[in-house]
N, C-alpha and C positions, 0 to 999 in steps of 0.2 A: 875496151878490151875485158868479158866476159868473167865474171871473178869461175873457181876451178869448185868444174862437178865435182858432187860430193855422190851420187847417186850411187857409185861402183864399190860406196868403201862401209866397212861394215858396219850393221842398221838403218843402215837409208835407204830408198828404191829407187826403183831407175823414174822419172815422171813425166807422165805425155801432157804433153798441153794443149787443151785444142780451148778458140773458141767458141761461144756460144752464144750468133747475136739475132734467133730465129729463121739464117735464110737457111736457102736448101743445100744451099754448099756447109755451113756447120753441120748440122743432121748428118747429111756425111762427112764428116772429120770427123764429131762426137765418135760418133759408128765407129768405122774406124779407129780411134785413137782407143777407146777404152775394148774396141779387142784386139788390139793390139798392150795391154797394160795386163787385161786379164790374160791372155799366152805367157805372158817374158813375169808374171809375176809383177807384174810394176805397180806403180797409180796412174792414177787420172786427175788432170786439172779443170776442173770449166768456166773459164775467166770469160767473163759480161761487162762489154765497156761502156758505159755509159757514160754519151759526148755530153759534155761543158758548156759550153756552146747554146744550146739551146739553153739554159737556164739566162739567158741575157736579159733578162726583164727585172721588174718593180723588184721591190727586192721581199716584198708576199707571195707574188706572186713566184717570187725566183723557189722560194723555200716550198710550196707542193706543192711545185712543180716538182721541186728535187727530191722528193718522200715520193712523187708516184713513182716515177722514173726507179728509186730503188726500192720502190712495192711490186714491180712489174718489173725490174730483171728479178728478184727473188724468184721471184714467185717464175720466173722461162727457168733460172735454173733447176729447183727446186723439182720441175717436171722430166728435165730429165738427164736428171738424179732416176727418177722411180726406171727410166724408158733406163737409162744404162741399166740400172742393180738386177730389174724384170729380164735383161738381152743377155748377160755374162755379172750379173750378181755382186760385182762390185764395187765399195760405197766414194759416188763420190769426190772430191771438196774444193769448191763453189768458191768461189772470188768474184766482185762486187769493184771493180774498180772507176772510179768519174775520172775520164779529161780522155786522150783520143789512146785509138784500141793498138797502138804501132808504141808509143811512151809508155805505154801501160803492158802495153806485154815484156816490154825491154823491163820496165821494174819490177814487172813481178822474173821475173832469170832473172835480173840482178839478186832478188831478193831469197829467192827459194832457191838453192843450189843441187838438188835432184832432177828441177826437172830439163830433162839431155833430148826432148827431142818436141820440135811445136809440127801441125796438125792441121796443117790447112787441106782447106776443096778445091777445086778449081772450078767455080763457073764455068756456062757451057750457054752466055748470053751475047748479043750481039755488042756488053757492056764493053768484053774479056773478061776477062780470068774473074775477075773480084782485086782489091789497091792492094789487097798481103802478096797475092798473088804476082801478085802484078810486083809490086816494093823488092820481091826475093831473085824472080829471074829477071828485073831489068838491072839489079846495082848487085848479085850478091851474096853479100852480106848484111842486108837488112837487117838482118834478125843470127847473133851468136854460135846457138846452136844449127844443130844440121836438124832442117824442117822436113816436112814430105809432105806433096801436092797429092791426092786423091782428085783421078777426076770423080766428079757428079755423077758421069755418066755407066761408075761401078753397081751392079748390086747388092744386092745384100750377101746373095752369096757368094759368089762373086769378093767377096770386099773382108766374107771370114774363111778362105782359103789363101788372102796373103797375110793371120796373118801364121 
């Protein structure tokens, strides 16, 4: 069970969480979440999860790979932050975690009681909508907060009209 959400209480703002993993789906989810946050006087949290299974090498190589992954994650998040600032004029909160994406989403939601909505975008490839969207669709309770799934095919103009 997730802790009580505080986003509607005095001194708190509802936060929209989007995953920044460099995929076209994440770009679409971030765009929608940013517009939604701006339209509702909310906030945006961008999460980049570094897959810790990538570091199963010799100790010296592992540390170098971890540092490079953290640098790449920070750079990717800062690039997304620039896009968000330019598009909607808000400053997103940037979070880098190491682990599995689903577990780190759960941990972040539990830690930040202002996060009220997870925004994902469905992929349009033959492999399916993506693992996170499939988790939501397959189990119904994959995440402890409401999840908005944005179709990848929605245009920027349509996205803005939905917020």
